[in-house]
C-alpha positions as CSV (number, residue, x, y, z in Angstrom):
1,X,14.3,20.4,53.5
2,X,11.2,19.7,51.4
3,X,9.5,22.8,52.8
4,X,12.6,24.9,51.8
5,X,12.4,23.5,48.2
6,X,8.7,24.2,48.0
7,X,9.2,27.7,49.3
8,X,12.0,28.4,46.9
9,X,9.8,27.0,44.1
10,X,6.9,29.3,45.1
11,X,9.2,32.3,45.2
12,X,10.8,31.6,41.8
13,X,10.8,34.5,39.4
14,X,7.6,34.7,37.4
15,X,7.9,35.4,33.6
16,X,4.2,35.3,32.9
17,X,4.3,38.2,30.5
18,X,7.1,36.7,28.5
19,X,5.5,33.3,28.3
20,X,2.2,34.7,27.2
21,X,3.9,36.9,24.6
22,X,5.8,34.0,23.2
23,X,2.7,31.8,23.1
24,X,0.7,34.4,21.3
25,X,3.4,34.9,18.7
26,X,3.7,31.1,18.1
27,X,-0.1,30.8,17.7
28,X,-0.2,33.7,15.4
29,X,2.5,32.2,13.2
30,X,0.7,28.9,13.1
31,X,-2.5,30.5,12.0
32,X,-0.7,32.6,9.4
33,X,1.1,29.6,8.1
34,X,-2.2,27.6,7.9
35,X,-3.8,30.3,5.8
36,X,-1.4,29.5,3.0
37,X,-2.8,25.9,2.7
38,X,-5.3,25.6,-0.1
39,X,-7.6,22.6,0.3
40,X,-10.2,23.7,-2.2
41,X,-8.6,21.8,-5.0
42,X,-8.4,18.5,-3.1
43,X,-11.6,16.9,-4.3
44,X,-12.8,13.5,-5.2
45,X,-10.1,13.0,-7.8
46,X,-7.3,13.6,-5.3
47,X,-8.8,11.0,-3.0
48,X,-9.2,8.5,-5.8
49,X,-5.5,9.0,-6.8
50,X,-4.4,8.5,-3.3
51,X,-6.4,5.3,-3.1
52,X,-4.9,4.1,-6.4
53,X,-1.4,4.8,-5.1
54,X,-2.1,2.8,-1.9
55,X,-3.7,0.0,-4.0
56,X,-0.6,-0.1,-6.2
57,X,1.7,-0.4,-3.2
58,X,-0.3,-3.2,-1.7
59,X,-0.8,-4.9,-5.0
60,X,2.6,-4.6,-6.8
61,X,3.3,-5.9,-10.2
62,X,4.9,-9.2,-9.4
63,X,6.2,-9.7,-12.9
64,X,8.2,-6.5,-12.7
65,X,9.2,-7.3,-9.1
66,X,10.7,-10.7,-10.0
67,X,12.0,-9.7,-13.5
68,X,15.7,-10.3,-13.5
69,X,16.4,-8.5,-16.8
70,X,17.8,-5.0,-17.2
71,X,14.2,-3.6,-16.9
72,X,13.3,-5.5,-13.7
73,X,13.3,-4.2,-10.2
74,X,16.2,-6.4,-8.9
75,X,18.6,-5.1,-11.7
76,X,17.6,-1.5,-11.1
77,X,18.0,-1.8,-7.4
78,X,21.5,-3.4,-7.9
79,X,22.4,-0.4,-10.2
80,X,21.2,2.0,-7.5
81,X,23.3,0.2,-4.8
82,X,26.4,0.2,-7.1
83,X,26.0,4.0,-7.7
84,X,25.7,4.7,-4.0
85,X,28.5,2.4,-3.0
86,X,31.1,3.5,-5.6
87,X,30.1,7.1,-5.1
88,X,30.7,6.8,-1.3
89,X,34.0,5.1,-1.8
90,X,35.3,7.7,-4.2
91,X,34.1,10.5,-2.1
92,X,35.6,9.0,1.0
93,X,39.0,8.8,-0.6
94,X,38.9,12.3,-1.9
95,X,37.8,13.6,1.5
96,X,41.0,12.2,3.2
97,X,43.5,14.8,2.0
98,X,41.0,17.6,2.4
99,X,40.2,16.6,5.9
100,X,43.9,16.5,6.9
101,X,44.5,19.9,5.3
102,X,41.5,21.3,7.2
103,X,42.6,19.9,10.6
104,X,43.6,22.9,12.8
105,X,45.8,20.7,15.0
106,X,47.9,19.6,12.0
107,X,48.0,22.5,9.6
108,X,48.6,26.2,9.9
109,X,45.5,28.3,10.4
110,X,45.3,29.9,7.0
111,X,45.6,26.5,5.2
112,X,43.0,25.0,7.4
113,X,40.6,28.0,6.9
114,X,40.9,28.0,3.1
115,X,40.4,24.3,2.8
116,X,37.3,24.4,5.1
117,X,35.9,27.2,2.8
118,X,36.3,24.8,-0.1
119,X,34.6,22.0,1.7
120,X,31.8,24.4,2.8
121,X,31.3,25.5,-0.8
122,X,31.0,21.8,-2.0
123,X,28.4,21.1,0.7
124,X,26.3,24.1,-0.2
125,X,25.2,22.8,-3.6
126,X,22.4,20.2,-3.4
127,X,22.8,16.8,-4.9
128,X,20.0,17.5,-7.4
129,X,21.9,20.4,-8.8
130,X,25.1,18.4,-9.1
131,X,23.1,15.8,-11.0
132,X,21.8,18.3,-13.5
133,X,25.4,19.7,-13.9
134,X,27.0,16.3,-14.5
135,X,24.3,15.2,-17.0
136,X,25.6,18.0,-19.2
137,X,29.1,16.7,-18.9
138,X,28.8,12.9,-19.2
139,X,25.2,12.4,-20.3
140,X,22.5,10.5,-18.6
141,X,23.4,7.2,-17.0
142,X,24.9,5.5,-14.0
143,X,28.3,7.3,-14.4
144,X,26.6,10.6,-13.8
145,X,25.1,9.3,-10.6
146,X,28.5,8.0,-9.6
147,X,30.1,11.5,-10.1
148,X,27.3,13.2,-8.3
149,X,27.4,10.9,-5.3
150,X,31.2,11.3,-5.1
151,X,31.1,15.0,-5.0
152,X,28.2,15.2,-2.6
153,X,29.9,12.8,-0.2
154,X,33.0,14.9,0.1
155,X,31.4,17.7,2.1
156,X,29.8,15.6,4.9
157,X,32.5,13.0,5.1
158,X,35.3,15.6,5.3
159,X,33.5,17.3,8.1
160,X,33.3,14.0,10.1
161,X,36.9,13.2,9.3
162,X,38.1,16.6,10.5
163,X,36.3,16.0,13.9
164,X,38.0,12.6,14.2
165,X,41.4,14.0,13.4
166,X,41.1,16.9,15.8
167,X,40.1,14.5,18.6
168,X,43.3,12.5,18.2
169,X,44.8,11.5,21.5
170,X,48.3,13.1,21.2
171,X,49.5,11.4,24.4
172,X,49.7,8.1,22.4
173,X,51.9,9.8,19.9
174,X,54.1,11.2,22.6
175,X,54.5,7.8,24.2
176,X,55.5,6.3,20.8
177,X,57.9,9.1,20.3
178,X,59.5,8.5,23.7
179,X,59.9,4.8,22.7
180,X,61.9,5.9,19.7
181,X,59.3,5.1,17.0
182,X,59.8,6.7,13.6
183,X,57.1,8.7,11.7
184,X,55.7,5.6,9.9
185,X,55.5,3.6,13.1
186,X,53.6,6.5,14.8
187,X,51.2,6.6,12.0
188,X,50.7,2.8,12.0
189,X,50.3,2.3,15.8
190,X,49.2,5.7,17.0
191,X,47.1,7.4,14.3
192,X,45.5,4.7,12.2
193,X,44.0,2.7,15.1
194,X,42.3,5.9,16.3
195,X,41.0,7.1,12.9
196,X,40.0,3.9,11.1
197,X,36.9,3.0,13.3
198,X,35.6,6.6,13.0
199,X,36.3,6.8,9.3
200,X,34.7,3.5,8.6
201,X,31.6,4.4,10.6
202,X,31.3,7.7,8.7
203,X,31.6,6.0,5.3
204,X,28.9,3.5,6.3
205,X,26.6,6.2,7.4
206,X,27.2,8.2,4.3
207,X,26.4,5.1,2.2
208,X,23.0,5.0,3.8
209,X,22.4,8.6,2.8
210,X,23.7,8.1,-0.7
211,X,21.4,5.1,-1.2
212,X,18.4,7.3,-0.8
213,X,19.9,10.2,-2.8
214,X,20.7,7.8,-5.7
215,X,17.0,7.0,-5.9
216,X,16.1,10.7,-6.2
217,X,18.9,11.3,-8.7
218,X,17.4,8.8,-11.0
219,X,14.6,11.3,-11.6
220,X,17.0,13.6,-13.5
221,X,18.5,10.7,-15.5
222,X,21.5,9.9,-13.3
223,X,20.9,6.1,-13.4
224,X,19.3,3.9,-10.9
225,X,15.7,3.2,-10.1
226,X,14.4,6.7,-9.8
227,X,13.6,7.2,-13.6
228,X,11.4,4.1,-13.9
229,X,9.6,5.1,-10.7
230,X,8.8,8.6,-12.0
231,X,7.8,7.2,-15.4
232,X,5.4,4.8,-13.8
233,X,3.9,7.4,-11.6
234,X,3.5,9.9,-14.5
235,X,1.8,7.2,-16.5
236,X,-0.5,6.2,-13.6
237,X,0.9,2.7,-13.6
238,X,0.5,2.4,-9.9
239,X,1.1,-1.4,-9.8
240,X,4.6,-0.9,-11.4
241,X,5.2,2.0,-9.0
242,X,4.2,-0.2,-6.1
243,X,6.6,-2.9,-7.2
244,X,9.5,-0.4,-7.3
245,X,8.5,1.1,-4.0
246,X,8.3,-2.4,-2.4
247,X,11.8,-3.2,-3.7
248,X,13.1,0.1,-2.4
249,X,11.6,-0.5,1.1
250,X,13.1,-4.0,1.3
251,X,16.5,-2.7,0.1
252,X,16.6,0.1,2.6
253,X,15.6,-2.1,5.5
254,X,18.3,-4.7,4.6
255,X,21.0,-2.1,4.2
256,X,20.0,-0.3,7.4
257,X,20.1,-3.5,9.4
258,X,23.6,-4.5,8.0
259,X,25.0,-1.0,8.4
260,X,23.7,-0.7,11.9
261,X,25.3,-4.0,12.9
262,X,28.6,-2.9,11.4
263,X,28.6,0.5,13.1
264,X,27.8,-1.1,16.5
265,X,30.7,-3.5,16.0
266,X,33.1,-0.7,15.1
267,X,31.9,1.4,18.1
268,X,32.3,-1.4,20.7
269,X,35.4,-3.0,19.1
């Protein structure tokens, strides 16, 4: 048997020309891409700046890190978490009707297709652009971040909701229908138990994403800790930037740990 396998392996079709051609193309693309890298401007000043950044991260400003006023890192982190959390909740609720309208197993094909186009259009625009748009509407501040996070959450959350809705086990609904259950009982005992774990897991995952996006949105004035971070970096106050980055790292680690535990609990029941 082993000899037959070895013989078949030796007699396998050889695609040497194809493999060599693909390898040459990949190497040529890598060389061509590397030619666009300009390292001539990376001199001593760049190395010194990189060293200052690392020094600031490892020697953060403790006064700023433990300052519990509105200018301190704890307050700014709390504001960032609130923006991400409320934006996730609002976006998750807005995504529920859109996802049901987009489910092909519940709605006619034209309605599902049009609603999916709307969701796709919402997902196309980056969060940074939404932030710039809403700043013109409501001005800089946390409310702008909330609006941006809400709209940005709709696209991804709706997509995950649709998959959960289309994967519903219809046999459970048929069994409840055979037992004489009305529409509300079928929703309560047949649909919600299947959807709630998936919906909750999706919302938690989106909150993780929004927490990072809320930091970036602060750079355009949408509240949170992003604006103080970019101000500190532009002013070369690396100790303050280090304090903010340390706070962000700790916050992300804590949220990641808690969200992972919750998702595992929802998945295992």
